[in-house]
mmCIF file as Biopython writes it, N, C-alpha, C and O atoms, coordinates in Angstrom:
data_model
#
loop_
_atom_site.group_PDB
_atom_site.id
_atom_site.type_symbol
_atom_site.label_atom_id
_atom_site.label_alt_id
_atom_site.label_comp_id
_atom_site.label_asym_id
_atom_site.label_entity_id
_atom_site.label_seq_id
_atom_site.pdbx_PDB_ins_code
_atom_site.Cartn_x
_atom_site.Cartn_y
_atom_site.Cartn_z
_atom_site.occupancy
_atom_site.B_iso_or_equiv
_atom_site.auth_seq_id
_atom_site.auth_asym_id
_atom_site.pdbx_PDB_model_num
ATOM 1   N N  . HIS A ? 1  ? -17.783 -4.839 -36.556 1.0 0.0 1  A 1 
ATOM 2   C CA . HIS A ? 1  ? -17.162 -5.321 -35.335 1.0 0.0 1  A 1 
ATOM 3   C C  . HIS A ? 1  ? -15.700 -5.230 -35.124 1.0 0.0 1  A 1 
ATOM 4   O O  . HIS A ? 1  ? -15.165 -5.216 -34.016 1.0 0.0 1  A 1 
ATOM 5   N N  . GLN A ? 2  ? -15.037 -5.162 -36.365 1.0 0.0 2  A 1 
ATOM 6   C CA . GLN A ? 2  ? -13.695 -5.183 -36.304 1.0 0.0 2  A 1 
ATOM 7   C C  . GLN A ? 2  ? -13.202 -4.015 -35.735 1.0 0.0 2  A 1 
ATOM 8   O O  . GLN A ? 2  ? -12.277 -4.197 -34.944 1.0 0.0 2  A 1 
ATOM 9   N N  . PRO A ? 3  ? -13.583 -2.780 -35.926 1.0 0.0 3  A 1 
ATOM 10  C CA . PRO A ? 3  ? -12.933 -1.692 -35.369 1.0 0.0 3  A 1 
ATOM 11  C C  . PRO A ? 3  ? -13.247 -1.539 -33.897 1.0 0.0 3  A 1 
ATOM 12  O O  . PRO A ? 3  ? -12.403 -0.914 -33.255 1.0 0.0 3  A 1 
ATOM 13  N N  . SER A ? 4  ? -14.278 -1.979 -33.257 1.0 0.0 4  A 1 
ATOM 14  C CA . SER A ? 4  ? -14.582 -2.178 -31.881 1.0 0.0 4  A 1 
ATOM 15  C C  . SER A ? 4  ? -13.496 -3.001 -31.349 1.0 0.0 4  A 1 
ATOM 16  O O  . SER A ? 4  ? -12.744 -2.585 -30.467 1.0 0.0 4  A 1 
ATOM 17  N N  . ARG A ? 5  ? -13.405 -4.158 -31.872 1.0 0.0 5  A 1 
ATOM 18  C CA . ARG A ? 5  ? -12.607 -5.083 -31.230 1.0 0.0 5  A 1 
ATOM 19  C C  . ARG A ? 5  ? -11.192 -4.606 -31.091 1.0 0.0 5  A 1 
ATOM 20  O O  . ARG A ? 5  ? -10.538 -4.737 -30.057 1.0 0.0 5  A 1 
ATOM 21  N N  . GLU A ? 6  ? -10.661 -3.918 -32.442 1.0 0.0 6  A 1 
ATOM 22  C CA . GLU A ? 6  ? -9.175  -3.408 -32.352 1.0 0.0 6  A 1 
ATOM 23  C C  . GLU A ? 6  ? -9.250  -2.161 -31.323 1.0 0.0 6  A 1 
ATOM 24  O O  . GLU A ? 6  ? -8.224  -1.963 -30.672 1.0 0.0 6  A 1 
ATOM 25  N N  . LEU A ? 7  ? -10.168 -1.439 -31.139 1.0 0.0 7  A 1 
ATOM 26  C CA . LEU A ? 7  ? -10.253 -0.410 -30.231 1.0 0.0 7  A 1 
ATOM 27  C C  . LEU A ? 7  ? -10.195 -0.871 -28.712 1.0 0.0 7  A 1 
ATOM 28  O O  . LEU A ? 7  ? -9.628  -0.271 -27.799 1.0 0.0 7  A 1 
ATOM 29  N N  . ARG A ? 8  ? -10.902 -2.061 -28.635 1.0 0.0 8  A 1 
ATOM 30  C CA . ARG A ? 8  ? -10.846 -2.618 -27.359 1.0 0.0 8  A 1 
ATOM 31  C C  . ARG A ? 8  ? -9.549  -3.138 -26.831 1.0 0.0 8  A 1 
ATOM 32  O O  . ARG A ? 8  ? -9.171  -2.934 -25.677 1.0 0.0 8  A 1 
ATOM 33  N N  . SER A ? 9  ? -8.861  -3.841 -27.754 1.0 0.0 9  A 1 
ATOM 34  C CA . SER A ? 9  ? -7.461  -4.434 -27.396 1.0 0.0 9  A 1 
ATOM 35  C C  . SER A ? 9  ? -6.475  -3.251 -27.275 1.0 0.0 9  A 1 
ATOM 36  O O  . SER A ? 9  ? -5.518  -3.265 -26.501 1.0 0.0 9  A 1 
ATOM 37  N N  . THR A ? 10 ? -6.779  -2.242 -28.087 1.0 0.0 10 A 1 
ATOM 38  C CA . THR A ? 10 ? -5.723  -1.128 -27.830 1.0 0.0 10 A 1 
ATOM 39  C C  . THR A ? 10 ? -6.095  -0.440 -26.491 1.0 0.0 10 A 1 
ATOM 40  O O  . THR A ? 10 ? -5.115  -0.136 -25.812 1.0 0.0 10 A 1 
ATOM 41  N N  . GLY A ? 11 ? -7.118  -0.180 -26.052 1.0 0.0 11 A 1 
ATOM 42  C CA . GLY A ? 11 ? -7.461  0.159  -24.815 1.0 0.0 11 A 1 
ATOM 43  C C  . GLY A ? 11 ? -6.961  -0.489 -23.797 1.0 0.0 11 A 1 
ATOM 44  O O  . GLY A ? 11 ? -6.506  0.166  -22.859 1.0 0.0 11 A 1 
ATOM 45  N N  . GLN A ? 12 ? -6.943  -1.758 -23.768 1.0 0.0 12 A 1 
ATOM 46  C CA . GLN A ? 12 ? -6.549  -2.698 -22.824 1.0 0.0 12 A 1 
ATOM 47  C C  . GLN A ? 12 ? -5.065  -2.583 -22.708 1.0 0.0 12 A 1 
ATOM 48  O O  . GLN A ? 12 ? -4.509  -2.634 -21.611 1.0 0.0 12 A 1 
ATOM 49  N N  . SER A ? 13 ? -4.358  -2.415 -23.942 1.0 0.0 13 A 1 
ATOM 50  C CA . SER A ? 13 ? -2.836  -2.285 -23.842 1.0 0.0 13 A 1 
ATOM 51  C C  . SER A ? 13 ? -2.416  -1.087 -23.258 1.0 0.0 13 A 1 
ATOM 52  O O  . SER A ? 13 ? -1.500  -1.085 -22.435 1.0 0.0 13 A 1 
ATOM 53  N N  . LEU A ? 14 ? -3.072  0.071  -23.647 1.0 0.0 14 A 1 
ATOM 54  C CA . LEU A ? 14 ? -2.916  1.207  -23.116 1.0 0.0 14 A 1 
ATOM 55  C C  . LEU A ? 14 ? -3.154  1.369  -21.485 1.0 0.0 14 A 1 
ATOM 56  O O  . LEU A ? 14 ? -2.450  2.107  -20.796 1.0 0.0 14 A 1 
ATOM 57  N N  . ALA A ? 15 ? -4.145  0.647  -21.015 1.0 0.0 15 A 1 
ATOM 58  C CA . ALA A ? 15 ? -4.237  0.673  -19.604 1.0 0.0 15 A 1 
ATOM 59  C C  . ALA A ? 15 ? -3.017  -0.313 -19.002 1.0 0.0 15 A 1 
ATOM 60  O O  . ALA A ? 15 ? -2.508  0.013  -17.929 1.0 0.0 15 A 1 
ATOM 61  N N  . THR A ? 16 ? -2.631  -1.309 -19.576 1.0 0.0 16 A 1 
ATOM 62  C CA . THR A ? 16 ? -1.700  -2.096 -19.130 1.0 0.0 16 A 1 
ATOM 63  C C  . THR A ? 16 ? -0.178  -1.387 -19.127 1.0 0.0 16 A 1 
ATOM 64  O O  . THR A ? 16 ? 0.670   -1.728 -18.303 1.0 0.0 16 A 1 
ATOM 65  N N  . ASN A ? 17 ? 0.032   -0.509 -20.000 1.0 0.0 17 A 1 
ATOM 66  C CA . ASN A ? 17 ? 1.107   0.430  -20.285 1.0 0.0 17 A 1 
ATOM 67  C C  . ASN A ? 17 ? 1.291   1.559  -19.194 1.0 0.0 17 A 1 
ATOM 68  O O  . ASN A ? 17 ? 2.341   1.920  -18.663 1.0 0.0 17 A 1 
ATOM 69  N N  . LYS A ? 18 ? 0.102   1.991  -19.007 1.0 0.0 18 A 1 
ATOM 70  C CA . LYS A ? 18 ? -0.035  2.918  -18.039 1.0 0.0 18 A 1 
ATOM 71  C C  . LYS A ? 18 ? 0.409   2.521  -16.679 1.0 0.0 18 A 1 
ATOM 72  O O  . LYS A ? 18 ? 1.242   3.189  -16.066 1.0 0.0 18 A 1 
ATOM 73  N N  . PHE A ? 19 ? -0.202  1.306  -16.133 1.0 0.0 19 A 1 
ATOM 74  C CA . PHE A ? 19 ? -0.006  0.723  -14.969 1.0 0.0 19 A 1 
ATOM 75  C C  . PHE A ? 19 ? 1.559   0.238  -14.824 1.0 0.0 19 A 1 
ATOM 76  O O  . PHE A ? 19 ? 2.086   0.274  -13.712 1.0 0.0 19 A 1 
ATOM 77  N N  . LEU A ? 20 ? 2.368   -0.265 -16.102 1.0 0.0 20 A 1 
ATOM 78  C CA . LEU A ? 20 ? 3.518   -0.557 -15.984 1.0 0.0 20 A 1 
ATOM 79  C C  . LEU A ? 20 ? 4.464   0.565  -15.662 1.0 0.0 20 A 1 
ATOM 80  O O  . LEU A ? 20 ? 5.441   0.442  -14.925 1.0 0.0 20 A 1 
ATOM 81  N N  . THR A ? 21 ? 4.043   1.832  -16.363 1.0 0.0 21 A 1 
ATOM 82  C CA . THR A ? 21 ? 4.915   2.984  -16.304 1.0 0.0 21 A 1 
ATOM 83  C C  . THR A ? 21 ? 4.627   3.661  -14.894 1.0 0.0 21 A 1 
ATOM 84  O O  . THR A ? 21 ? 5.531   4.280  -14.332 1.0 0.0 21 A 1 
ATOM 85  N N  . ARG A ? 22 ? 3.396   3.544  -14.339 1.0 0.0 22 A 1 
ATOM 86  C CA . ARG A ? 22 ? 3.409   4.193  -12.870 1.0 0.0 22 A 1 
ATOM 87  C C  . ARG A ? 22 ? 4.050   3.403  -11.903 1.0 0.0 22 A 1 
ATOM 88  O O  . ARG A ? 22 ? 4.635   3.994  -10.995 1.0 0.0 22 A 1 
ATOM 89  N N  . SER A ? 23 ? 4.049   1.920  -11.937 1.0 0.0 23 A 1 
ATOM 90  C CA . SER A ? 23 ? 4.793   1.217  -11.137 1.0 0.0 23 A 1 
ATOM 91  C C  . SER A ? 23 ? 6.201   1.499  -11.119 1.0 0.0 23 A 1 
ATOM 92  O O  . SER A ? 23 ? 6.814   1.224  -10.087 1.0 0.0 23 A 1 
ATOM 93  N N  . ALA A ? 24 ? 6.816   2.003  -12.094 1.0 0.0 24 A 1 
ATOM 94  C CA . ALA A ? 24 ? 8.244   2.342  -12.136 1.0 0.0 24 A 1 
ATOM 95  C C  . ALA A ? 24 ? 8.547   3.565  -11.082 1.0 0.0 24 A 1 
ATOM 96  O O  . ALA A ? 24 ? 9.690   3.914  -10.787 1.0 0.0 24 A 1 
ATOM 97  N N  . PHE A ? 25 ? 7.542   4.069  -10.642 1.0 0.0 25 A 1 
ATOM 98  C CA . PHE A ? 25 ? 7.681   5.500  -10.091 1.0 0.0 25 A 1 
ATOM 99  C C  . PHE A ? 25 ? 7.203   5.438  -8.533  1.0 0.0 25 A 1 
ATOM 100 O O  . PHE A ? 25 ? 7.110   6.440  -7.825  1.0 0.0 25 A 1 
ATOM 101 N N  . THR A ? 26 ? 6.932   4.184  -8.130  1.0 0.0 26 A 1 
ATOM 102 C CA . THR A ? 26 ? 6.354   3.926  -6.740  1.0 0.0 26 A 1 
ATOM 103 C C  . THR A ? 26 ? 7.704   4.180  -5.800  1.0 0.0 26 A 1 
ATOM 104 O O  . THR A ? 26 ? 8.889   3.977  -6.062  1.0 0.0 26 A 1 
ATOM 105 N N  . ALA A ? 27 ? 7.011   4.745  -4.506  1.0 0.0 27 A 1 
ATOM 106 C CA . ALA A ? 27 ? 8.280   4.989  -3.710  1.0 0.0 27 A 1 
ATOM 107 C C  . ALA A ? 27 ? 8.777   3.821  -3.025  1.0 0.0 27 A 1 
ATOM 108 O O  . ALA A ? 27 ? 7.989   3.030  -2.506  1.0 0.0 27 A 1 
ATOM 109 N N  . ARG A ? 28 ? 10.078  3.646  -2.983  1.0 0.0 28 A 1 
ATOM 110 C CA . ARG A ? 28 ? 10.687  2.575  -2.311  1.0 0.0 28 A 1 
ATOM 111 C C  . ARG A ? 28 ? 10.933  2.807  -0.871  1.0 0.0 28 A 1 
ATOM 112 O O  . ARG A ? 28 ? 11.214  3.914  -0.412  1.0 0.0 28 A 1 
ATOM 113 N N  . LYS A ? 29 ? 10.816  1.712  -0.169  1.0 0.0 29 A 1 
ATOM 114 C CA . LYS A ? 29 ? 11.144  2.113  1.317   1.0 0.0 29 A 1 
ATOM 115 C C  . LYS A ? 29 ? 12.714  2.375  1.343   1.0 0.0 29 A 1 
ATOM 116 O O  . LYS A ? 29 ? 13.589  1.775  0.718   1.0 0.0 29 A 1 
ATOM 117 N N  . LEU A ? 30 ? 12.828  3.410  2.215   1.0 0.0 30 A 1 
ATOM 118 C CA . LEU A ? 30 ? 14.190  3.721  2.527   1.0 0.0 30 A 1 
ATOM 119 C C  . LEU A ? 30 ? 14.974  2.773  3.324   1.0 0.0 30 A 1 
ATOM 120 O O  . LEU A ? 30 ? 14.499  2.243  4.328   1.0 0.0 30 A 1 
ATOM 121 N N  . ASP A ? 31 ? 16.313  2.517  2.849   1.0 0.0 31 A 1 
ATOM 122 C CA . ASP A ? 31 ? 17.015  1.744  3.707   1.0 0.0 31 A 1 
ATOM 123 C C  . ASP A ? 31 ? 17.911  2.455  4.775   1.0 0.0 31 A 1 
ATOM 124 O O  . ASP A ? 31 ? 18.962  2.948  4.367   1.0 0.0 31 A 1 
ATOM 125 N N  . TYR A ? 32 ? 17.645  2.539  5.901   1.0 0.0 32 A 1 
ATOM 126 C CA . TYR A ? 32 ? 18.248  3.429  6.845   1.0 0.0 32 A 1 
ATOM 127 C C  . TYR A ? 32 ? 19.724  3.002  7.344   1.0 0.0 32 A 1 
ATOM 128 O O  . TYR A ? 32 ? 20.477  3.787  7.920   1.0 0.0 32 A 1 
ATOM 129 N N  . SER A ? 33 ? 20.046  1.642  7.046   1.0 0.0 33 A 1 
ATOM 130 C CA . SER A ? 33 ? 21.335  1.065  7.185   1.0 0.0 33 A 1 
ATOM 131 C C  . SER A ? 33 ? 22.254  1.871  6.204   1.0 0.0 33 A 1 
ATOM 132 O O  . SER A ? 33 ? 23.359  2.233  6.610   1.0 0.0 33 A 1 
ATOM 133 N N  . THR A ? 34 ? 21.914  2.120  5.139   1.0 0.0 34 A 1 
ATOM 134 C CA . THR A ? 34 ? 22.896  2.906  4.380   1.0 0.0 34 A 1 
ATOM 135 C C  . THR A ? 34 ? 22.350  4.230  3.856   1.0 0.0 34 A 1 
ATOM 136 O O  . THR A ? 34 ? 21.727  4.307  2.797   1.0 0.0 34 A 1 
ATOM 137 N N  . PRO A ? 35 ? 22.604  5.232  4.619   1.0 0.0 35 A 1 
ATOM 138 C CA . PRO A ? 35 ? 22.015  6.574  4.283   1.0 0.0 35 A 1 
ATOM 139 C C  . PRO A ? 35 ? 22.471  7.146  2.892   1.0 0.0 35 A 1 
ATOM 140 O O  . PRO A ? 35 ? 23.595  6.848  2.488   1.0 0.0 35 A 1 
ATOM 141 N N  . ASN A ? 36 ? 21.860  7.747  2.332   1.0 0.0 36 A 1 
ATOM 142 C CA . ASN A ? 36 ? 22.142  8.517  0.961   1.0 0.0 36 A 1 
ATOM 143 C C  . ASN A ? 36 ? 22.823  9.755  1.513   1.0 0.0 36 A 1 
ATOM 144 O O  . ASN A ? 36 ? 22.105  10.709 1.814   1.0 0.0 36 A 1 
ATOM 145 N N  . TRP A ? 37 ? 23.996  9.829  1.658   1.0 0.0 37 A 1 
ATOM 146 C CA . TRP A ? 37 ? 24.749  11.083 2.320   1.0 0.0 37 A 1 
ATOM 147 C C  . TRP A ? 37 ? 24.415  12.412 1.520   1.0 0.0 37 A 1 
ATOM 148 O O  . TRP A ? 37 ? 24.271  13.486 2.104   1.0 0.0 37 A 1 
ATOM 149 N N  . PHE A ? 38 ? 24.299  12.265 0.114   1.0 0.0 38 A 1 
ATOM 150 C CA . PHE A ? 38 ? 24.222  13.523 -0.661  1.0 0.0 38 A 1 
ATOM 151 C C  . PHE A ? 38 ? 22.749  14.109 -0.427  1.0 0.0 38 A 1 
ATOM 152 O O  . PHE A ? 38 ? 22.530  15.318 -0.354  1.0 0.0 38 A 1 
ATOM 153 N N  . ARG A ? 39 ? 21.853  13.213 -0.329  1.0 0.0 39 A 1 
ATOM 154 C CA . ARG A ? 39 ? 20.440  13.685 0.111   1.0 0.0 39 A 1 
ATOM 155 C C  . ARG A ? 39 ? 20.384  14.173 1.470   1.0 0.0 39 A 1 
ATOM 156 O O  . ARG A ? 39 ? 19.682  15.142 1.759   1.0 0.0 39 A 1 
ATOM 157 N N  . VAL A ? 40 ? 21.162  13.489 2.414   1.0 0.0 40 A 1 
ATOM 158 C CA . VAL A ? 40 ? 21.411  14.294 3.673   1.0 0.0 40 A 1 
ATOM 159 C C  . VAL A ? 40 ? 21.838  15.487 3.870   1.0 0.0 40 A 1 
ATOM 160 O O  . VAL A ? 40 ? 21.307  16.307 4.618   1.0 0.0 40 A 1 
ATOM 161 N N  . GLY A ? 41 ? 23.089  15.696 3.030   1.0 0.0 41 A 1 
ATOM 162 C CA . GLY A ? 41 ? 23.693  16.981 3.018   1.0 0.0 41 A 1 
ATOM 163 C C  . GLY A ? 41 ? 22.739  18.003 2.480   1.0 0.0 41 A 1 
ATOM 164 O O  . GLY A ? 41 ? 22.646  19.117 2.994   1.0 0.0 41 A 1 
ATOM 165 N N  . LEU A ? 42 ? 22.026  17.623 1.440   1.0 0.0 42 A 1 
ATOM 166 C CA . LEU A ? 42 ? 21.113  18.550 0.886   1.0 0.0 42 A 1 
ATOM 167 C C  . LEU A ? 42 ? 19.948  19.056 1.898   1.0 0.0 42 A 1 
ATOM 168 O O  . LEU A ? 42 ? 19.641  20.228 2.112   1.0 0.0 42 A 1 
ATOM 169 N N  . GLN A ? 43 ? 19.456  18.054 2.386   1.0 0.0 43 A 1 
ATOM 170 C CA . GLN A ? 43 ? 18.325  18.333 3.479   1.0 0.0 43 A 1 
ATOM 171 C C  . GLN A ? 43 ? 18.919  19.349 4.635   1.0 0.0 43 A 1 
ATOM 172 O O  . GLN A ? 43 ? 18.292  20.322 5.053   1.0 0.0 43 A 1 
ATOM 173 N N  . HIS A ? 44 ? 20.108  18.997 5.039   1.0 0.0 44 A 1 
ATOM 174 C CA . HIS A ? 44 ? 20.825  19.689 6.129   1.0 0.0 44 A 1 
ATOM 175 C C  . HIS A ? 44 ? 20.980  21.251 5.808   1.0 0.0 44 A 1 
ATOM 176 O O  . HIS A ? 44 ? 20.775  22.115 6.660   1.0 0.0 44 A 1 
ATOM 177 N N  . SER A ? 45 ? 21.372  21.530 4.457   1.0 0.0 45 A 1 
ATOM 178 C CA . SER A ? 45 ? 21.437  22.605 3.885   1.0 0.0 45 A 1 
ATOM 179 C C  . SER A ? 45 ? 20.160  23.423 3.881   1.0 0.0 45 A 1 
ATOM 180 O O  . SER A ? 45 ? 20.128  24.603 4.230   1.0 0.0 45 A 1 
ATOM 181 N N  . ASN A ? 46 ? 19.158  22.763 3.486   1.0 0.0 46 A 1 
ATOM 182 C CA . ASN A ? 46 ? 17.881  23.378 3.575   1.0 0.0 46 A 1 
ATOM 183 C C  . ASN A ? 46 ? 17.291  23.669 4.957   1.0 0.0 46 A 1 
ATOM 184 O O  . ASN A ? 46 ? 16.570  24.644 5.173   1.0 0.0 46 A 1 
ATOM 185 N N  . ASP A ? 47 ? 17.634  22.780 5.865   1.0 0.0 47 A 1 
ATOM 186 C CA . ASP A ? 47 ? 17.183  23.018 7.202   1.0 0.0 47 A 1 
ATOM 187 C C  . ASP A ? 47 ? 18.079  24.410 7.866   1.0 0.0 47 A 1 
ATOM 188 O O  . ASP A ? 47 ? 17.507  25.279 8.523   1.0 0.0 47 A 1 
ATOM 189 N N  . VAL A ? 48 ? 19.338  24.433 7.609   1.0 0.0 48 A 1 
ATOM 190 C CA . VAL A ? 48 ? 20.050  25.702 8.086   1.0 0.0 48 A 1 
ATOM 191 C C  . VAL A ? 48 ? 19.406  26.858 7.420   1.0 0.0 48 A 1 
ATOM 192 O O  . VAL A ? 48 ? 19.006  27.813 8.087   1.0 0.0 48 A 1 
ATOM 193 N N  . GLU A ? 49 ? 19.283  26.808 6.046   1.0 0.0 49 A 1 
ATOM 194 C CA . GLU A ? 49 ? 18.493  27.875 5.291   1.0 0.0 49 A 1 
ATOM 195 C C  . GLU A ? 49 ? 17.360  28.415 5.990   1.0 0.0 49 A 1 
ATOM 196 O O  . GLU A ? 49 ? 17.250  29.599 6.309   1.0 0.0 49 A 1 
ATOM 197 N N  . GLU A ? 50 ? 16.349  27.319 6.266   1.0 0.0 50 A 1 
ATOM 198 C CA . GLU A ? 50 ? 14.983  27.506 6.879   1.0 0.0 50 A 1 
ATOM 199 C C  . GLU A ? 50 ? 15.256  28.059 8.272   1.0 0.0 50 A 1 
ATOM 200 O O  . GLU A ? 50 ? 14.558  28.968 8.722   1.0 0.0 50 A 1 
ATOM 201 N N  . TYR A ? 51 ? 16.454  27.422 9.091   1.0 0.0 51 A 1 
ATOM 202 C CA . TYR A ? 51 ? 16.493  28.224 10.490  1.0 0.0 51 A 1 
ATOM 203 C C  . TYR A ? 51 ? 17.103  29.477 10.543  1.0 0.0 51 A 1 
ATOM 204 O O  . TYR A ? 51 ? 16.943  30.220 11.510  1.0 0.0 51 A 1 
ATOM 205 N N  . LYS A ? 52 ? 17.895  29.814 9.435   1.0 0.0 52 A 1 
ATOM 206 C CA . LYS A ? 52 ? 18.327  31.419 9.286   1.0 0.0 52 A 1 
ATOM 207 C C  . LYS A ? 52 ? 17.070  32.282 9.029   1.0 0.0 52 A 1 
ATOM 208 O O  . LYS A ? 52 ? 16.831  33.321 9.644   1.0 0.0 52 A 1 
ATOM 209 N N  . ARG A ? 53 ? 16.287  31.748 8.057   1.0 0.0 53 A 1 
ATOM 210 C CA . ARG A ? 53 ? 15.146  32.595 7.700   1.0 0.0 53 A 1 
ATOM 211 C C  . ARG A ? 53 ? 14.065  32.687 8.885   1.0 0.0 53 A 1 
ATOM 212 O O  . ARG A ? 53 ? 13.364  33.684 9.061   1.0 0.0 53 A 1 
ATOM 213 N N  . ARG A ? 54 ? 14.016  31.593 9.632   1.0 0.0 54 A 1 
ATOM 214 C CA . ARG A ? 54 ? 12.864  32.120 10.760  1.0 0.0 54 A 1 
ATOM 215 C C  . ARG A ? 54 ? 13.583  32.806 11.697  1.0 0.0 54 A 1 
ATOM 216 O O  . ARG A ? 54 ? 12.942  33.727 12.203  1.0 0.0 54 A 1 
ATOM 217 N N  . ASN A ? 55 ? 14.559  32.686 12.048  1.0 0.0 55 A 1 
ATOM 218 C CA . ASN A ? 55 ? 15.172  33.527 13.164  1.0 0.0 55 A 1 
ATOM 219 C C  . ASN A ? 55 ? 15.867  34.763 12.785  1.0 0.0 55 A 1 
ATOM 220 O O  . ASN A ? 55 ? 16.539  35.325 13.650  1.0 0.0 55 A 1 
ATOM 221 N N  . ASN A ? 56 ? 15.790  35.276 11.561  1.0 0.0 56 A 1 
ATOM 222 C CA . ASN A ? 56 ? 15.973  36.513 11.045  1.0 0.0 56 A 1 
ATOM 223 C C  . ASN A ? 56 ? 17.688  36.585 11.220  1.0 0.0 56 A 1 
ATOM 224 O O  . ASN A ? 56 ? 18.250  37.619 11.581  1.0 0.0 56 A 1 
ATOM 225 N N  . LEU A ? 57 ? 18.307  35.503 10.950  1.0 0.0 57 A 1 
ATOM 226 C CA . LEU A ? 57 ? 19.837  35.469 11.028  1.0 0.0 57 A 1 
ATOM 227 C C  . LEU A ? 57 ? 20.370  35.556 9.595   1.0 0.0 57 A 1 
ATOM 228 O O  . LEU A ? 57 ? 21.583  35.547 9.386   1.0 0.0 57 A 1 
#
């Protein structure tokens, strides 16, 4: 009985750890009142490159 009890408690703690680890990477709601200008700049650069590629410029 001892090994199965230990295995069960280890399994529970692993499941808990997995849950806690995953919750750290959940998407946060973007705050549009304070834009991330670095990200905006990168997106703009990508958009310009895509525009040039699509229009053979």
